[in-house]
VEXDO-331833 format. One record per residue (C-alpha): residue number from 1; residue in three letters; chain; x, y, z negated. Coordinates in steps of 0.2 Angstrom, whole numbers, plus 5000, padded with zeros to 4 digits. Layout:
# residues N
NUM / ALA / A / X / Y / Z
...
***
This chain:
# residues 214
1 / MET / A / 4264 / 5456 / 4352
2 / ASP / A / 4279 / 5464 / 4361
3 / ASN / A / 4289 / 5456 / 4375
4 / ARG / A / 4303 / 5451 / 4364
5 / THR / A / 4292 / 5442 / 4352
6 / SER / A / 4283 / 5433 / 4365
7 / LEU / A / 4298 / 5427 / 4374
8 / LYS / A / 4306 / 5421 / 4357
9 / GLN / A / 4290 / 5412 / 4353
10 / ASP / A / 4289 / 5404 / 4370
11 / LEU / A / 4308 / 5398 / 4369
12 / THR / A / 4306 / 5392 / 4351
13 / LEU / A / 4291 / 5382 / 4354
14 / THR / A / 4297 / 5374 / 4370
15 / VAL / A / 4313 / 5368 / 4361
16 / GLN / A / 4303 / 5362 / 4346
17 / LYS / A / 4292 / 5352 / 4357
18 / LEU / A / 4307 / 5344 / 4367
19 / GLN / A / 4316 / 5340 / 4351
20 / ALA / A / 4300 / 5331 / 4344
21 / LYS / A / 4299 / 5321 / 4360
22 / HIS / A / 4317 / 5317 / 4364
23 / THR / A / 4327 / 5315 / 4348
24 / HIS / A / 4329 / 5300 / 4336
25 / VAL / A / 4333 / 5310 / 4321
26 / LYS / A / 4323 / 5325 / 4315
27 / ASP / A / 4331 / 5342 / 4319
28 / ALA / A / 4345 / 5334 / 4330
29 / PRO / A / 4349 / 5345 / 4345
30 / ILE / A / 4344 / 5341 / 4362
31 / THR / A / 4354 / 5343 / 4378
32 / ASP / A / 4351 / 5344 / 4397
33 / LEU / A / 4354 / 5326 / 4397
34 / ASP / A / 4339 / 5323 / 4386
35 / VAL / A / 4326 / 5333 / 4396
36 / GLY / A / 4321 / 5334 / 4414
37 / GLN / A / 4328 / 5347 / 4426
38 / GLN / A / 4312 / 5357 / 4426
39 / GLN / A / 4313 / 5359 / 4407
40 / VAL / A / 4331 / 5364 / 4408
41 / GLN / A / 4327 / 5378 / 4421
42 / LEU / A / 4313 / 5384 / 4409
43 / LEU / A / 4324 / 5385 / 4394
44 / ASN / A / 4338 / 5394 / 4404
45 / SER / A / 4325 / 5406 / 4411
46 / LEU / A / 4317 / 5410 / 4394
47 / ALA / A / 4335 / 5412 / 4387
48 / ARG / A / 4340 / 5424 / 4400
49 / SER / A / 4325 / 5434 / 4398
50 / LEU / A / 4327 / 5435 / 4379
51 / GLU / A / 4345 / 5439 / 4380
52 / SER / A / 4341 / 5456 / 4389
53 / HIS / A / 4330 / 5461 / 4373
54 / SER / A / 4343 / 5457 / 4359
55 / PRO / A / 4341 / 5469 / 4344
56 / TYR / A / 4360 / 5469 / 4342
57 / PRO / A / 4368 / 5470 / 4359
58 / CYS / A / 4385 / 5473 / 4351
59 / PRO / A / 4385 / 5461 / 4337
60 / LEU / A / 4403 / 5461 / 4332
61 / SER / A / 4404 / 5480 / 4330
62 / ASP / A / 4387 / 5483 / 4322
63 / GLN / A / 4388 / 5481 / 4303
64 / GLU / A / 4370 / 5476 / 4301
65 / ALA / A / 4372 / 5463 / 4315
66 / ILE / A / 4388 / 5456 / 4306
67 / LYS / A / 4378 / 5453 / 4290
68 / VAL / A / 4365 / 5444 / 4301
69 / LEU / A / 4378 / 5433 / 4310
70 / ASN / A / 4386 / 5428 / 4294
71 / GLY / A / 4380 / 5411 / 4287
72 / SER / A / 4373 / 5394 / 4292
73 / TRP / A / 4365 / 5390 / 4309
74 / LEU / A / 4357 / 5374 / 4315
75 / LEU / A / 4360 / 5370 / 4334
76 / LEU / A / 4344 / 5366 / 4343
77 / TYR / A / 4349 / 5365 / 4361
78 / SER / A / 4365 / 5365 / 4372
79 / ASP / A / 4371 / 5360 / 4389
80 / ALA / A / 4390 / 5362 / 4384
81 / GLN / A / 4400 / 5346 / 4387
82 / GLU / A / 4406 / 5344 / 4369
83 / ILE / A / 4387 / 5343 / 4364
84 / ARG / A / 4382 / 5332 / 4378
85 / SER / A / 4395 / 5320 / 4373
86 / LEU / A / 4386 / 5317 / 4357
87 / SER / A / 4372 / 5309 / 4366
88 / SER / A / 4383 / 5293 / 4370
89 / LEU / A / 4391 / 5289 / 4353
90 / PRO / A / 4398 / 5271 / 4351
91 / LEU / A / 4394 / 5257 / 4339
92 / GLY / A / 4375 / 5261 / 4337
93 / LEU / A / 4378 / 5279 / 4331
94 / VAL / A / 4366 / 5293 / 4335
95 / VAL / A / 4368 / 5311 / 4331
96 / GLY / A / 4358 / 5320 / 4318
97 / LYS / A / 4358 / 5339 / 4313
98 / VAL / A / 4373 / 5350 / 4319
99 / TYR / A / 4377 / 5365 / 4310
100 / GLN / A / 4389 / 5380 / 4312
101 / VAL / A / 4394 / 5390 / 4297
102 / ILE / A / 4401 / 5407 / 4300
103 / ASP / A / 4412 / 5417 / 4288
104 / ILE / A / 4415 / 5434 / 4296
105 / ALA / A / 4426 / 5440 / 4282
106 / SER / A / 4439 / 5427 / 4285
107 / GLN / A / 4435 / 5426 / 4304
108 / SER / A / 4433 / 5407 / 4303
109 / PHE / A / 4419 / 5395 / 4305
110 / GLU / A / 4416 / 5376 / 4305
111 / ASN / A / 4405 / 5365 / 4315
112 / LYS / A / 4397 / 5350 / 4306
113 / ALA / A / 4389 / 5336 / 4316
114 / TYR / A / 4380 / 5322 / 4306
115 / VAL / A / 4379 / 5305 / 4313
116 / HIS / A / 4368 / 5290 / 4308
117 / HIS / A / 4368 / 5271 / 4312
118 / ARG / A / 4352 / 5266 / 4321
119 / PHE / A / 4350 / 5252 / 4308
120 / GLY / A / 4355 / 5262 / 4293
121 / LEU / A / 4372 / 5254 / 4291
122 / MET / A / 4382 / 5270 / 4290
123 / THR / A / 4380 / 5289 / 4288
124 / GLY / A / 4393 / 5302 / 4290
125 / TYR / A / 4399 / 5318 / 4298
126 / VAL / A / 4412 / 5326 / 4309
127 / ARG / A / 4418 / 5343 / 4303
128 / ILE / A / 4428 / 5354 / 4314
129 / THR / A / 4437 / 5370 / 4307
130 / ALA / A / 4441 / 5385 / 4318
131 / THR / A / 4446 / 5403 / 4317
132 / PHE / A / 4441 / 5417 / 4330
133 / GLU / A / 4445 / 5434 / 4335
134 / PRO / A / 4436 / 5447 / 4347
135 / LYS / A / 4439 / 5443 / 4365
136 / ALA / A / 4451 / 5453 / 4375
137 / SER / A / 4441 / 5462 / 4388
138 / GLU / A / 4441 / 5478 / 4398
139 / SER / A / 4422 / 5480 / 4395
140 / GLU / A / 4419 / 5487 / 4378
141 / THR / A / 4402 / 5478 / 4377
142 / LEU / A / 4410 / 5461 / 4380
143 / ARG / A / 4423 / 5465 / 4367
144 / ASP / A / 4409 / 5468 / 4355
145 / ARG / A / 4400 / 5452 / 4358
146 / GLY / A / 4413 / 5440 / 4364
147 / ILE / A / 4425 / 5429 / 4353
148 / GLN / A / 4440 / 5418 / 4357
149 / ILE / A / 4442 / 5402 / 4347
150 / GLN / A / 4456 / 5393 / 4340
151 / PHE / A / 4451 / 5376 / 4334
152 / LEU / A / 4461 / 5369 / 4319
153 / LYS / A / 4456 / 5352 / 4312
154 / ARG / A / 4444 / 5338 / 4315
155 / HIS / A / 4438 / 5329 / 4299
156 / LEU / A / 4430 / 5312 / 4300
157 / ASN / A / 4419 / 5308 / 4285
158 / ILE / A / 4409 / 5292 / 4280
159 / HIS / A / 4396 / 5297 / 4268
160 / LYS / A / 4387 / 5280 / 4265
161 / LEU / A / 4390 / 5262 / 4270
162 / LEU / A / 4376 / 5250 / 4268
163 / GLY / A / 4367 / 5264 / 4257
164 / VAL / A / 4382 / 5266 / 4245
165 / ARG / A / 4391 / 5282 / 4243
166 / THR / A / 4409 / 5282 / 4249
167 / PRO / A / 4417 / 5298 / 4242
168 / GLY / A / 4434 / 5291 / 4245
169 / LEU / A / 4430 / 5291 / 4264
170 / GLU / A / 4426 / 5310 / 4264
171 / PRO / A / 4437 / 5312 / 4274
172 / PHE / A / 4444 / 5296 / 4280
173 / LYS / A / 4454 / 5304 / 4294
174 / ILE / A / 4460 / 5322 / 4298
175 / MET / A / 4466 / 5326 / 4315
176 / SER / A / 4472 / 5341 / 4325
177 / ALA / A / 4457 / 5349 / 4335
178 / SER / A / 4468 / 5360 / 4346
179 / SER / A / 4461 / 5367 / 4362
180 / PRO / A / 4466 / 5359 / 4379
181 / GLU / A / 4483 / 5366 / 4385
182 / GLY / A / 4481 / 5382 / 4395
183 / ARG / A / 4463 / 5385 / 4390
184 / ILE / A / 4456 / 5397 / 4376
185 / PRO / A / 4439 / 5393 / 4371
186 / SER / A / 4427 / 5408 / 4370
187 / LEU / A / 4409 / 5412 / 4366
188 / ASP / A / 4398 / 5427 / 4370
189 / ILE / A / 4384 / 5431 / 4357
190 / THR / A / 4371 / 5435 / 4369
191 / TYR / A / 4356 / 5437 / 4358
192 / LEU / A / 4355 / 5439 / 4339
193 / ASP / A / 4341 / 5442 / 4326
194 / GLN / A / 4337 / 5437 / 4309
195 / ASP / A / 4333 / 5419 / 4313
196 / LEU / A / 4338 / 5415 / 4331
197 / ARG / A / 4355 / 5416 / 4340
198 / LEU / A / 4359 / 5412 / 4358
199 / GLY / A / 4377 / 5411 / 4365
200 / ARG / A / 4386 / 5407 / 4381
201 / GLY / A / 4402 / 5397 / 4382
202 / GLY / A / 4416 / 5402 / 4394
203 / ASN / A / 4409 / 5391 / 4407
204 / GLY / A / 4391 / 5398 / 4405
205 / SER / A / 4385 / 5384 / 4394
206 / LEU / A / 4370 / 5389 / 4383
207 / PHE / A / 4369 / 5387 / 4364
208 / ILE / A / 4352 / 5390 / 4355
209 / LEU / A / 4353 / 5390 / 4336
210 / ALA / A / 4341 / 5394 / 4322
211 / ARG / A / 4346 / 5402 / 4305
212 / GLN / A / 4347 / 5391 / 4290
213 / PRO / A / 4348 / 5394 / 4271
214 / PHE / A / 4366 / 5397 / 4267
***
């Protein structure tokens, strides 16, 4: 087993064990708020080591990498503020699976976070649409792996109430999802292979995602 495969296996198994221990819903993402500091340090250490072995160090200029990047990804772990906030949803709601679907051809993506009521009263999801473009940078490497993001709309959807489908509430509200004034969100794709992706937000926050059937 080569070093990259070993590191990837260690990181994946660590995340899976933490998800099984700390989540209320199967395959829901975990954050640094869910696990102890020792586990957070371990995840970051494994991620940093794996990032130095990416098969596609310049994923935005490599045609094979672009094909790999395109499609649906399931969020496993993040310490980003927008993901941490999902740990404290109101009204008895808990977060479920969180997906990101990327369409390279249109330079767009959407984030979809499912939510469930603890007692089964409601299920729904939040869908956020966005466009992206390569990040402006003096470094050619950073240009080839970094993107700047323009959030567009936030769609609030209720899928079921008391077990009954509610198609008329999908969505029940659409709002602007514009970024905070004076700040352009960005993301660096720091590791990519056929079934695992790591990314770093503009403030260094970590995202770990797994490939899903498209």
